[in-house]
N, C-alpha and C positions, 0 to 999 in steps of 0.2 A: 792805236796808232795800230793809222793803217800802212802801209808797201804796196808800191808798184812798181813794176817792169812794165817795157815798153822793149819793143825788140821787130825787129822790118824793116826797121831802113834797111840803106840805101842807096848806090848809084844805076839814073836812070835817067834816060833823054830824054826828053823836053815830044810830048804826046805819049810816056810811057803811062802803063799803072805801077804802083805801088797798094800791098797794104798792109801796115799797120797792125799790133795787138800791145792788148798791153795786157797784164796777168795783175788781180789786186791778193792780196794777201791779212790772214791781220785780226781785229776785228772791224769786218764788216756786218755792221748791220742798218735798220729803221730805213730800206727800200732806198738805199747812197745812190742820184745824181751821179754817173761817170760824163769828162769830155776829153777835148784834146786844145789842147791849147799848139802856139808855135811861133818862136825868136827868130828871122834872120837876122843874117849878120848887119849889128848896125842897127836895129831897128827893134822897134819896145814886142813885146808881149804879145799875142795877139791872140781871139778868141778862134774858136775853128770849128767847134765842132758838141756839141751838148745831145745826153737820149738819156733818160729816164726809167726806174729800173725795169720798168714791164716792158720797155721798151717802144710804147704805144707814141710819143713823142719824142721827137728826132728834133735839133735848131744847129745851121748853119749857120756862118757865115758867108754874105751877099758872096762873096769872091768867089767862096767851091760852091756856091748849088749847085745843082743839076752833075755832077762829079767828084762828090767825096760821099760816098754809104758809111753813113757810122751801122751802128746794128752791136749788140753783146749776147754772150750766154753766163747768163745767172747760173748753171749747173759748174762753171764749172772758173765762177768771179772774173769772166777775161772778153772784151772791150776789143771790140771792131774798127781799123777807119780804111776805107778801102777806098784808094786815088786813081783816079783813069783822068786825064788827056795832063799830066801838072806841064808844071810851070818851068823853063828855067828860076824866075821868082820869088817863088816858092821852095825853094832853098831854105835851108832853115832847120834848125835843134826843134825835133816834136814832142812837146809835154800831155804825158793822158794825168789828166784829174779825177778826183772824186771828194764827192760830200752831202752830207745828210740828207737828208728828203729835209728835215726841221730848219734846215742856217739859209735864211735867207740874203737876197742878193740877186742883183744883172747876172747871167750864165757869163755875160759878156768880161764883164769883173773880177780880174784876179782879184780881187782879195776876198772874194765871195770862198774859196776855193781854200781848204783848208790840205789837203792834204798833194805832193805834186811827187812822178815819179822823174829818176836821173833823165830821161828825155834818149832819142834815140836820134840819127841825123840824117835829113835826107839829101839831098845835095839831085840837084836838079841837072844838066848837059843841056848844050840850046845847039 
């Protein structure tokens, strides 16, 4: 089993920045890929970003490209999401996810990701 713990959420004003962290623990092997999803009130959970084990490949939803940056520190089994120029419509619970590299499936599909954190609330006021 793998445990994921998000932190760094909070209340910010539109245009401000926030940095989320996700600490992974447990059975971490097979060069896992990590990522972020978010779920706004009344909406479906959606893909935000993902990063490969080496960090050489990163993926972003079109809506966050150029404003969000995903990174990871494998020595500490931790992943980060730097969010700049936040918008009120990005108010959501942000979830950390992880999957083994041998697991197939689209990064955009929630079914691809077997392990999820509890989520951290991000609120962006206008």
